[in-house]
C-alpha positions in Angstrom: 74.3 98.3 74.6 76.4 101.2 75.6 75.6 100.8 79.2 76.4 97.0 79.2 80.0 97.7 77.5 80.4 100.6 80.3 79.6 98.2 83.3 82.0 95.4 82.1 84.6 98.1 81.5 84.1 99.5 85.1 84.2 95.8 86.5 87.5 95.1 84.7 88.8 98.4 85.9 87.8 97.6 89.5 89.6 93.8 89.3 92.6 95.4 87.8 93.0 97.8 90.6 92.3 95.5 93.5 94.9 93.0 91.5 97.6 95.6 91.4 97.1 96.8 94.8 96.7 93.6 96.7 100.3 91.8 96.0 103.2 92.4 98.4 105.5 95.4 97.1 108.8 93.7 96.8 110.0 90.0 96.3 111.6 90.5 100.0 108.6 91.3 101.5 106.8 87.9 99.9 110.2 85.9 100.7 109.6 87.0 104.1 105.7 86.0 104.8 106.2 82.8 102.9 109.2 81.9 105.4 107.0 83.3 108.3 104.1 81.1 107.1 106.1 77.9 106.5 107.5 77.9 110.0 103.9 78.4 111.4 102.5 75.7 109.2 105.3 73.2 109.8 103.6 72.1 113.1 100.4 70.5 110.9 102.0 69.9 107.8 105.3 68.4 107.3 107.9 69.0 104.1 107.0 72.5 103.5 109.5 74.7 101.7 109.3 78.3 99.9 110.7 79.0 96.2 111.0 81.8 94.0 109.4 81.6 90.5 110.8 84.3 88.2 108.6 83.6 85.7 105.4 84.9 87.6 106.8 87.4 89.9 105.7 85.2 93.2 106.9 83.3 96.1 105.4 79.7 96.5 104.8 77.9 99.4 104.7 74.3 98.8 104.6 70.7 100.3 107.5 68.4 98.9 105.8 65.4 96.9 105.9 62.1 98.4 106.8 58.9 96.8 107.9 60.6 93.7 104.9 62.7 93.2 104.8 66.3 92.4 104.9 69.0 95.0 101.8 70.8 96.1 101.5 74.6 96.3 100.1 75.4 99.5 100.0 79.3 98.8 101.2 81.9 96.5 102.7 85.5 97.5 102.6 87.7 94.6 104.7 90.8 94.2 
């Protein structure tokens, strides 16, 4: 039982560190990466845009909706 709790705690700790250290260090870096990839992907996809989501601290690369449909998030840049 103690071994199981220790193992679950270790796994949670590893995932926590992975989550903290894999994002961008600032909103500026995330913004630059979003706009860079928007320019690259604009060749194959049209109507792309980048937007800043203040609630979740991330930039979103999205494809604008067509015919009143909602937009589709292509990629998220967490900081």
